[in-house]
C-alpha positions in Angstrom: 53.9 -145.1 -187.5 54.0 -146.6 -184.0 51.0 -148.8 -184.6 52.6 -150.7 -187.6 55.7 -151.5 -185.7 53.7 -152.5 -182.6 51.4 -154.7 -184.8 54.4 -156.5 -186.4 55.9 -157.1 -182.9 52.6 -158.6 -181.7 52.2 -160.8 -184.8 55.7 -162.2 -184.2 54.8 -163.4 -180.7 53.5 -166.8 -179.7 50.0 -167.4 -178.4 51.4 -167.8 -174.9 53.3 -164.6 -175.0 50.2 -162.8 -176.4 48.1 -164.2 -173.6 50.6 -163.0 -171.0 50.6 -159.5 -172.6 46.8 -159.5 -172.7 46.6 -160.2 -169.0 49.2 -157.4 -168.3 47.3 -155.0 -170.4 44.0 -155.8 -168.7 45.6 -155.2 -165.3 47.0 -151.9 -166.5 43.5 -151.0 -167.8 42.0 -151.7 -164.5 44.6 -149.5 -162.8 44.0 -146.7 -165.3 40.2 -146.9 -164.8 40.7 -146.9 -161.0 42.9 -143.8 -161.2 40.3 -142.1 -163.5 37.6 -142.6 -160.9 39.9 -141.2 -158.3 40.7 -138.2 -160.5 44.3 -139.1 -160.6 44.5 -139.8 -164.3 45.7 -136.9 -166.4 45.8 -138.5 -169.9 42.4 -140.1 -170.4 43.4 -141.1 -173.9 45.6 -143.8 -172.4 42.5 -145.8 -171.6 41.3 -145.6 -175.2 44.7 -146.6 -176.5 45.0 -149.5 -174.2 41.5 -150.8 -175.1 42.6 -150.7 -178.8 45.8 -152.6 -177.9 43.8 -155.2 -176.0 41.5 -155.6 -179.1 44.5 -156.0 -181.4 46.0 -158.7 -179.1 42.7 -160.6 -179.0 42.3 -160.4 -182.7 45.8 -161.7 -183.3 45.3 -164.6 -180.8 42.0 -165.5 -182.6 43.7 -165.4 -186.0 46.6 -167.6 -184.8 44.2 -170.1 -183.2 42.1 -170.2 -186.4 45.3 -170.7 -188.5 46.4 -173.6 -186.3 43.0 -175.2 -186.5 42.9 -174.9 -190.3 46.4 -176.4 -190.7 45.5 -179.2 -188.2 42.3 -180.0 -190.1 44.1 -180.0 -193.4 46.8 -182.4 -192.1 44.1 -184.7 -190.7 42.3 -184.7 -194.0 45.4 -185.6 -195.9 46.1 -188.5 -193.5 42.6 -189.8 -194.0 43.0 -190.2 -197.7 
């Protein structure tokens, strides 16, 4: 399944790489929406798929940030004791 391999690939990237991919995806989404309004877009499902990809990227970024925060908090607590 394409989604599983895509998901594994996204999870292996750093936060900076994910942010870069997020920005590229948002630019592409803008272009697709513009083409849709100009009746140039043939596959409207591309918009839905790209929105899902953007949501996946945002979720992974959030999880990675949360993981960093938890590990940082845990290391600070262990230093305090």
